[in-house]
Backbone bond lengths (Angstrom), bond angles and torsions (degrees), N, CA, C in turn:
res aa  C-N    CA-C-N  psi(-1)  N-CA   C-N-CA  omega(-1)  CA-C   N-CA-C  phi
1 X - - - 1.457 - - 1.528 109.01 -
2 X 1.331 116.33 137.01 1.459 120.07 178.53 1.532 109.76 -71.78
3 X 1.326 115.25 156.68 1.465 118.83 177.27 1.520 110.69 -62.88
4 X 1.323 117.15 -37.81 1.461 119.99 179.68 1.523 111.45 -62.48
5 X 1.323 117.05 -47.18 1.466 120.51 179.30 1.522 110.58 -62.31
6 X 1.323 116.96 -43.46 1.463 121.34 -179.43 1.528 110.96 -62.38
7 X 1.330 117.39 -44.39 1.470 121.13 -178.91 1.525 111.35 -69.04
8 X 1.333 116.57 -39.65 1.464 119.79 178.58 1.529 110.58 -64.08
9 X 1.311 116.57 -40.47 1.461 121.07 -178.66 1.519 111.49 -67.03
10 X 1.330 117.26 -48.47 1.471 120.05 -177.61 1.526 111.38 -69.75
11 X 1.332 117.48 -28.67 1.463 121.08 178.57 1.523 111.27 -55.95
12 X 1.309 116.59 -34.72 1.465 120.58 -179.94 1.530 112.59 -65.01
13 X 1.332 117.89 -19.15 1.465 121.92 179.15 1.525 113.04 -90.06
14 X 1.311 117.51 -0.97 1.462 120.59 -178.26 1.530 110.50 -55.70
15 X 1.329 115.01 141.86 1.464 121.52 177.98 1.523 106.46 -104.90
16 X 1.326 116.59 97.64 1.458 121.44 -172.57 1.538 112.33 -134.54
17 X 1.339 117.23 57.96 1.465 119.19 -176.61 1.530 113.52 -68.81
18 X 1.320 118.56 -14.97 1.462 121.09 -175.67 1.522 111.52 -99.18
19 X 1.316 117.99 -50.86 1.465 120.80 -178.09 1.525 112.78 -91.32
20 X 1.318 117.01 -24.79 1.473 122.48 -174.35 1.534 111.74 61.62
21 X 1.340 117.36 20.66 1.466 123.47 -177.01 1.525 109.26 -105.37
22 X 1.329 115.50 93.46 1.466 121.03 -177.70 1.524 111.20 -80.90
23 X 1.343 115.08 132.77 1.458 121.35 176.87 1.520 108.07 -129.44
24 X 1.314 116.11 138.75 1.458 122.08 175.01 1.509 109.30 -123.70
25 X 1.326 116.41 144.92 1.466 121.29 178.08 1.516 109.10 -135.58
26 X 1.317 114.79 142.81 1.454 121.13 175.25 1.523 108.36 -132.03
27 X 1.306 115.36 134.90 1.463 122.55 179.69 1.516 108.00 -121.12
28 X 1.331 115.32 130.81 1.460 119.52 169.57 1.524 105.97 -96.91
29 X 1.311 116.02 120.29 1.461 120.86 177.45 1.531 108.75 -78.78
30 X 1.316 116.35 164.67 1.464 119.48 178.51 1.527 111.58 -63.31
31 X 1.325 117.73 -18.30 1.464 121.80 175.85 1.530 111.42 -73.28
32 X 1.345 116.36 -15.21 1.461 121.50 -176.43 1.518 113.26 98.95
33 X 1.336 117.46 -14.67 1.467 120.64 179.05 1.526 110.25 -71.21
34 X 1.340 114.88 147.09 1.461 121.23 177.49 1.521 108.89 -104.65
35 X 1.331 115.56 131.51 1.464 122.32 179.59 1.527 107.69 -122.26
36 X 1.322 116.49 140.51 1.459 120.43 -174.44 1.519 112.62 -124.19
37 X 1.324 114.40 159.88 1.456 120.93 175.41 1.514 110.08 -155.66
38 X 1.317 116.33 155.41 1.466 121.86 175.79 1.527 107.42 -132.82
39 X 1.318 115.88 160.93 1.454 118.26 179.47 1.531 110.30 -74.67
40 X 1.326 114.23 146.16 1.462 122.27 -178.40 1.524 107.20 -133.55
41 X 1.329 115.94 111.23 1.459 120.30 -178.78 1.528 111.44 -86.18
42 X 1.325 114.73 165.79 1.450 121.91 178.53 1.523 107.35 -143.73
43 X 1.316 116.88 141.77 1.465 120.56 179.51 1.528 111.55 -58.93
44 X 1.317 116.90 -28.69 1.461 121.13 177.58 1.530 108.89 -90.52
45 X 1.363 114.86 78.94 1.471 118.62 177.43 1.503 108.60 -57.44
46 X 1.289 123.44 141.77 1.463 127.64 5.08 1.532 112.10 -103.72
47 X 1.283 117.39 43.73 1.467 121.12 -174.75 1.524 114.94 -78.86
48 X 1.308 118.58 2.64 1.457 121.09 176.52 1.514 111.34 -72.87
49 X 1.325 115.73 174.88 1.462 120.25 177.11 1.526 109.23 -128.96
50 X 1.296 114.61 148.40 1.457 121.96 179.17 1.521 110.75 -83.63
51 X 1.318 115.64 158.58 1.463 121.81 178.82 1.532 111.06 -60.38
52 X 1.324 116.75 -42.63 1.467 120.43 -179.12 1.527 110.92 -62.86
53 X 1.331 116.66 -42.20 1.463 120.45 178.93 1.526 110.74 -64.51
54 X 1.338 116.37 -38.48 1.458 120.11 177.50 1.515 112.26 -64.20
55 X 1.333 116.74 -40.99 1.466 120.54 178.56 1.526 110.91 -66.51
56 X 1.325 116.58 -39.01 1.466 119.87 177.58 1.524 109.87 -64.75
57 X 1.326 117.64 -43.35 1.465 120.96 178.61 1.532 110.74 -60.98
58 X 1.336 116.91 -41.77 1.470 120.76 178.29 1.525 110.41 -63.83
59 X 1.338 116.47 -39.28 1.463 120.93 178.51 1.532 110.77 -61.62
60 X 1.306 116.23 -48.07 1.468 120.76 -179.47 1.526 110.19 -65.02
61 X 1.330 117.45 -42.74 1.466 121.43 179.46 1.529 111.51 -60.80
62 X 1.336 116.48 -30.77 1.463 120.73 -179.39 1.538 112.25 -83.98
63 X 1.329 116.70 -5.21 1.459 119.92 176.83 1.515 115.37 99.41
64 X 1.328 117.77 1.71 1.467 120.92 175.88 1.515 108.98 -92.11
65 X 1.332 116.72 152.55 1.464 119.67 -178.58 1.520 114.44 -133.26
66 X 1.327 118.41 -5.52 1.462 120.40 -177.93 1.523 111.32 -126.98
67 X 1.322 115.39 136.58 1.458 122.60 -179.52 1.522 109.91 -92.35
68 X 1.336 116.02 134.48 1.460 121.92 175.22 1.522 111.85 -104.39
69 X 1.344 116.88 -29.80 1.463 121.36 -177.96 1.519 109.70 -163.35
70 X 1.329 116.81 151.40 1.464 122.93 -177.96 1.530 109.49 -134.79
71 X 1.327 115.63 144.10 1.465 121.14 171.12 1.528 108.13 -138.78
72 X 1.330 115.61 134.36 1.468 122.33 179.73 1.525 107.47 -127.24
73 X 1.330 116.98 137.28 1.466 120.59 -179.55 1.525 110.85 -136.34
74 X 1.345 114.57 142.29 1.465 121.37 176.55 1.525 108.34 -152.09
75 X 1.318 115.57 160.90 1.459 121.88 177.05 1.520 107.17 -90.18
76 X 1.336 115.41 93.02 1.450 120.33 -178.35 1.535 108.82 -150.36
77 X 1.327 118.00 167.82 1.462 120.90 -175.53 1.527 114.29 -68.72
78 X 1.317 117.39 -25.09 1.465 122.45 -179.44 1.525 108.37 -138.49
79 X 1.329 117.63 156.74 1.467 119.47 179.03 1.530 111.49 -51.73
80 X 1.328 115.26 133.24 1.467 121.62 -173.51 1.536 110.83 -86.93
81 X 1.330 117.67 124.35 1.464 119.97 177.57 1.532 110.71 -85.19
82 X 1.322 117.02 152.72 1.471 119.70 174.13 1.535 110.20 -65.39
83 X 1.320 116.45 151.37 1.462 120.28 174.91 1.535 109.13 -67.09
84 X 1.291 116.70 170.27 1.465 121.07 -179.00 1.517 113.11 -59.41
85 X 1.336 116.79 -42.60 1.462 119.99 179.88 1.518 111.74 -62.95
86 X 1.319 116.72 -40.27 1.469 119.94 179.64 1.519 111.40 -71.03
87 X 1.312 117.23 -31.95 1.468 119.92 175.06 1.532 109.55 -60.51
88 X 1.325 116.72 -43.36 1.466 120.35 178.41 1.528 110.40 -66.50
89 X 1.321 117.51 -39.45 1.466 120.63 178.10 1.527 110.93 -63.46
90 X 1.328 117.58 -42.57 1.464 120.48 177.13 1.526 110.47 -61.30
91 X 1.334 116.83 -41.21 1.463 120.94 179.68 1.531 112.10 -65.53
92 X 1.308 117.45 -26.24 1.476 121.14 178.12 1.527 111.25 -66.02
93 X 1.328 116.26 -34.50 1.464 120.14 -172.32 1.520 114.09 -114.90
94 X 1.320 118.49 -1.39 1.458 121.01 -179.55 1.508 111.71 -134.49
95 X 1.322 116.60 147.09 1.461 122.06 176.35 1.524 109.80 -69.00
96 X 1.306 116.57 161.27 1.454 121.43 -178.26 1.515 113.99 -59.65
97 X 1.336 117.11 -30.07 1.464 120.01 -177.50 1.526 113.80 -88.34
98 X 1.334 117.66 6.45 1.466 120.73 178.22 1.523 109.48 -64.74
99 X 1.337 115.44 130.29 1.466 121.90 -178.98 1.527 110.42 -72.73
100 X 1.334 115.39 133.49 1.459 123.16 175.95 1.527 107.20 -124.59
101 X 1.325 116.58 118.20 1.457 120.94 178.77 1.523 108.47 -105.50
102 X 1.323 115.44 126.20 1.457 122.90 -178.72 1.518 107.23 -109.46
103 X 1.336 117.00 124.57 1.467 121.25 -171.82 1.519 112.98 -126.93
104 X 1.326 113.93 158.80 1.455 121.75 169.89 1.525 107.55 -112.02
105 X 1.304 116.45 159.75 1.459 119.77 -179.98 1.529 112.50 -70.56
106 X 1.337 117.76 -13.49 1.463 119.46 177.87 1.531 113.08 -95.74
107 X 1.334 116.51 11.93 1.459 120.00 171.70 1.512 117.63 102.16
108 X 1.319 118.93 -2.38 1.463 119.62 175.88 1.519 109.54 -73.81
109 X 1.329 116.19 148.27 1.464 120.44 177.54 1.521 109.77 -147.35
110 X 1.304 115.53 144.73 1.455 123.38 175.22 1.517 106.45 -132.09
111 X 1.317 116.73 126.19 1.457 120.48 179.53 1.519 109.02 -106.69
112 X 1.313 115.70 132.35 1.452 122.90 -179.00 1.537 107.68 -141.75
113 X 1.299 117.59 -164.68 1.465 122.23 176.31 1.521 109.78 -131.22
114 X 1.311 115.16 165.10 1.469 119.06 176.45 1.524 110.37 -59.22
115 X 1.337 117.99 -42.64 1.469 120.72 -179.14 1.529 111.77 -64.04
116 X 1.331 117.08 -36.94 1.463 119.20 178.08 1.525 111.56 -69.32
117 X 1.339 116.62 -33.01 1.460 120.71 177.67 1.524 112.13 -72.39
118 X 1.335 116.34 -30.95 1.465 119.99 -176.22 1.531 110.84 -139.84
119 X 1.332 116.42 74.54 1.465 117.92 176.26 1.524 109.62 -66.56
120 X 1.304 115.95 142.76 1.465 119.66 179.70 1.510 113.45 71.55
121 X 1.326 117.83 30.42 1.468 121.92 -178.60 1.523 111.59 -56.22
122 X 1.311 115.66 143.04 1.461 121.38 172.95 1.523 107.32 -74.45
123 X 1.336 116.91 126.20 1.462 121.78 -178.85 1.521 110.65 -130.76
124 X 1.307 115.97 175.03 1.466 120.50 178.25 1.525 111.12 -63.10
125 X 1.329 118.69 -22.56 1.451 121.27 177.67 1.528 111.23 -60.58
126 X 1.326 116.96 -28.08 1.466 120.48 178.18 1.520 111.95 -69.30
127 X 1.316 117.53 -16.32 1.469 121.56 -178.39 1.517 112.28 -106.51
128 X 1.332 118.11 9.84 1.464 121.40 -176.00 1.524 114.13 -58.06
129 X 1.312 118.52 -29.30 1.461 120.11 -178.57 1.524 112.76 -82.92
130 X 1.307 116.91 -4.57 1.470 120.67 -177.19 1.514 109.92 -82.08
């Protein structure tokens, strides 16, 4: 299954009774397996979870630990970028050169990388002296 198809499919399962803003994410792990996530809102903001975080959690639960590629899709006027927290989460499990494709439901796409999304990411190298 393509990342686009996987993200579009899981996006429909998003639980968004407050914002009505459905987001789907698909991650291809270095194993080749595809893991998906959708955003899940909660009446007690900010206790919801983002689609990217859900896909990462599914990846880890399935036994994969490294990201090879990411795709995120939402119904919006321009390709939707991950929030700051999700950018850091992507950087935890993917190299800086990992391709991230940001899509809209009407066919727009922007391709970038984890490093371009989060320059100067906090990494374990910052804790080397500890």
